[in-house]
N, C-alpha and C positions, 0 to 999 in steps of 0.2 A: 047729326054728324059729330063725332068725338073731337075733342080739342086736339090740336096738333101737338104731339109729344116733344117737339124740338123747338129750339129758338134759332135766331140768325147765327151764322157762323161767326164765332168770336175771334178765332185765331187759326192760322195755318202754321204748323210746326214743321221745321225742316231738320232732318238729321244731318249734322255737319261733321266734317273731319277735323277742322281747326277753328275753334271758337273765336280766337282773336281775329283771324282773317275774315270770318263771316260777319262779325260785329263791325269791322272796318267797312265792309261793303254796305251794310244796311244803315248803320248809324252815320259813318263819316261820309260816304258817297251819297246816299239817298237822303240823309238828314233826319232819320227817324230818332225818336227819343227812347231812352231806357225806361221801361215800365217795371221790370222785375229781373233780378239775377239771383240765382241760388243753386243749391245742390239738393238732389233727391237721393236718399240712401235706400238701403235694402231693409226689408224684403221687397218693398214697393217697386224700386227701379227695375229689378230683374223680372218681377211678376208682370208689370204693365207692358214692358217691351218684348218679353219673351226671349231676352238675351241675358245670359249669365254675365253679370258685370259687377263692378264695385259701386256704381252709382251713375247719376246723370248730372251734367252741368247744364242748367237751363238759363236762357236769356230770352226775355220777351220785350219786343220793341213796338212802339206805337207811333202813329202820326197825328199831330194836332190834338193830342189829348184824348183821342177816341179809343174806347175799349172794344170796339167792333172793328174787325179787319186787322188785328194785330199780327205780327210775324214773330213766331217763336223759333228759337234756335236750340237744338238739343244735341249735346255731345255725349256719347256713351263713354264712360270712364272705365278703364281696365276691363274691356270685354274679354271673356275667356277665349273666344275665337275672334280673330279680326273681322270687322265688318267689311263687306264688299261695296265698292262704289257702284252706283247704278249704271254708270257709263252713259255718255251722251254724245250727240253729234250736232252739227249745225242745223240739221233738219229736225223738225218736230216729229214726235212719234205718238202713235195711238196710246192713250192712257196717261200721257205726260201731263203734269199739272203746270199751270201758268198763274203766277201772281200778277194781277192787274192793279196797277197803282196810278191813280190820277195825279197830275202835276200841272202847275201853271208855268213851269220853268224847264221844259223839255230840252231846249237847246243847251242850256247851262248844264243839266245833268249829263247829256251826251258828251259834252266837252270834258267834264270831270271824269267820266268813265274812261274816255280815251286817254286822258293824262295819267290816270291811275293804272292803265294796262288791263282794265276789265274786258271781258269778252263781250263785244257788241255783235249780235247776230245780224241786226238790221238797224241802220241809222234812222233818225226820224224821217218818216214819209207821210205824205197826206193820203188818207184813205177815204173812200166814199162810203158813207153810212146812210142808207135811205132814211129820210125824215129827220136827219140831224144836220147841224151846221158843220162848219169846217172842223175836222178832226185830224190830229197828227199822232202817230204812234211809233215807238221803237221797241226792239226786243234785245235783251241782253241775257247773259247767264251769270248767276252768282258764282262764288268760288267752288261750290259743289255741283254746279250744273243746273240748278233750278232756273226755269225760264221766268224772267221778270219783264212784263209788258208795261212800259210807261206810256201813258196816254194824256194828250192835252187837247182840249176843245179850244177852237179859235186859232188865230194866226200864231206862228212861232215868233218870239221876240228876237 
């Protein structure tokens, strides 16, 4: 059997409308750390995105020093034609992506999101997962509509 040609997913990158607003959500609300910030110029930026633009502003955030499961934020700078938002609703849709982020402080994160005016789709609820102990989860949307599922094993503090 041939070797697997891929490695574990290192990062999920989200195209964002407003970098400062998105960084505030992931860094300030969720407590992620800045791993990288920089700009990508052309011809690479336009070639890799398929969008004629001036370049890309990239921010990569990580949790607890891990380089696996990082969240990338990418803002297209000076696109020749405006980018369209994906549009979202409170209901999940087929093909929609969800970032699943474990925490030990779900109640605190929920309170912080409410105080900041973030879109909380579902507050923390206990869910039954066969073969697992107590699990609580909540769903929120980041400033561009990406679904963020925060999950905590064990009782809420």
